C-alpha positions in Angstrom: -14.3 0.1 -10.6 -16.4 -2.9 -10.1 -13.9 -4.7 -7.9 -13.3 -2.8 -4.6 -9.9 -1.1 -4.4 -9.4 -2.4 -0.8 -11.1 -5.0 1.3 -10.3 -6.2 4.9 -8.4 -9.2 3.4 -5.9 -6.7 2.0 -5.1 -5.2 5.4 -2.3 -6.4 7.7 -2.4 -4.9 11.2 0.8 -6.1 12.8 3.5 -6.6 10.3 6.8 -7.7 11.8 9.6 -7.1 9.4 13.3 -6.2 9.6 13.3 -4.1 6.3 11.0 -2.7 3.6 11.4 -5.7 1.4 10.1 -8.1 4.0 7.2 -5.8 4.9 6.3 -5.3 1.2 6.5 -9.1 0.7 3.8 -9.6 3.3 1.4 -7.2 1.6 2.2 -8.8 -1.8 1.2 -12.2 -0.3 -2.1 -10.7 0.7 -2.7 -9.5 -2.9 -1.7 -13.0 -4.3 -4.1 -14.7 -1.8 -6.9 -12.5 -2.9 -6.3 -13.3 -6.5 -5.3 -9.8 -7.4 -1.7 -10.7 -8.3 -1.0 -13.7 -10.5 2.7 -14.0 -9.7 3.8 -12.7 -6.3 7.5 -13.0 -7.0 7.1 -11.2 -10.4 5.1 -8.4 -8.8 7.5 -8.1 -5.9 10.4 -7.7 -8.5 8.4 -4.9 -10.2 7.9 -3.1 -6.9 11.6 -3.5 -6.0 12.6 -2.1 -9.4 10.3 0.9 -8.8 11.7 1.4 -5.3 15.2 1.3 -6.7 14.4 4.3 -8.9 13.4 6.5 -6.0 12.5 5.8 -2.3 8.8 5.9 -1.6 8.9 7.0 2.0 6.8 10.0 2.9 6.9 12.3 6.0 4.6 11.2 8.8 5.8 7.6 9.0 4.5 6.4 5.6 5.8 4.0 3.0 4.1 4.1 -0.4 5.6 1.2 -2.5 3.8 1.0 -5.8 4.2 -0.5 -9.3 2.3 -1.1 -12.5 2.8 -4.8 -13.4 1.6 -7.4 -15.9 1.1 -9.6 -12.8 -1.7 -7.4 -11.4 -5.3 -8.3 -12.4 -7.2 -5.2 -11.0 -6.2 -1.9 -9.4 -5.6 -2.7 -5.7 -4.5 -1.1 -2.5 -3.1 -3.1 0.4 -2.4 -1.4 3.7 -0.1 -2.5 6.5 0.8 -1.3 9.9 4.4 -1.9 11.0 4.5 -1.0 14.8 8.3 -1.2 14.9 8.7 0.7 11.6 10.8 0.0 8.5 13.0 2.4 6.5 11.4 3.5 3.2 13.8 6.4 2.8 11.6 9.2 4.3 13.5 12.2 5.8 11.8 11.9 9.1 12.4 8.2 9.8 10.9 4.8 9.5 7.4 4.1 8.1 4.8 2.6 10.4 2.0 2.7 7.8 2.5 1.1 4.4 0.3 1.5 1.3 1.1 -0.9 -1.5 -0.5 0.3 -4.8 -0.8 -2.5 -7.4 -2.0 -1.5 -10.9 -2.2 -3.5 -14.1 0.6 -2.7 -16.6 -2.0 -1.1 -18.9 -3.7 1.0 -16.1 -1.7 4.3 -16.1 -4.7 6.4 -15.2 -5.9 4.2 -12.3 -2.5 4.0 -10.8 -2.0 7.8 -10.8 -5.6 8.5 -9.6 -5.0 6.2 -6.6 -1.6 7.6 -5.8 -2.8 11.3 -6.0 -5.9 10.6 -3.9 -3.9 8.8 -1.3 -1.2 11.4 -1.2 -3.9 14.2 -0.7 -5.2 12.3 2.4 -1.8 11.3 3.8 -0.8 14.9 4.4 -3.4 15.1 7.2 -2.2 13.7 10.5 -5.8 12.9 11.5 -6.1 10.5 8.5 -2.8 8.7 9.5 -3.8 8.6 13.1 -7.2 7.1 12.3 -5.5 4.3 10.5 -3.0 3.7 13.2 -5.7 3.5 15.9 -8.3 1.5 13.9 -9.2 -1.6 15.9 -9.4 -4.0 13.0 -8.9 -4.6 9.3 -12.5 -3.9 8.5 -12.2 -0.4 10.0 -9.0 0.3 8.1 -10.6 -0.8 4.8 -13.7 1.3 5.5 -11.6 4.5 6.3 -9.5 4.1 3.2 -12.6 3.4 1.0 -14.3 6.5 2.4 -11.3 8.8 2.3 -9.3 7.7 -0.7 -11.2 5.8 -3.3 -11.9 8.0 -6.3 -15.6 8.3 -6.9 
């Protein structure tokens, strides 16, 4: 991938949101501002449709909203920390870490590679903890790039 999967501009450290839709919207807005999504509302609708099929909450306080969409220009990962947590349907409670995977409609392989690589790291509490305690967006982006980005 010539365009980085994640950059500091795609990280939100202190999301305040009352529900998963509001939290996801804030990450979608980062994607739109970075030029990685051409239509924020259209992409958000695609994410909502995917979320309606099956909740994307994972154990360990993680929300993993994702969608392939015609509104996405390049495979992208946005990360958000939600100190108060929002419900993504995980069995162990609200998500305080969000990972929004955005993939072009034609990018089946990229989407699945990102999802698989991220899921492999998220099972490790040390990975989640390192993101929760990272001091800034640059550090979060660096950790994710080092640990998750397929080489």
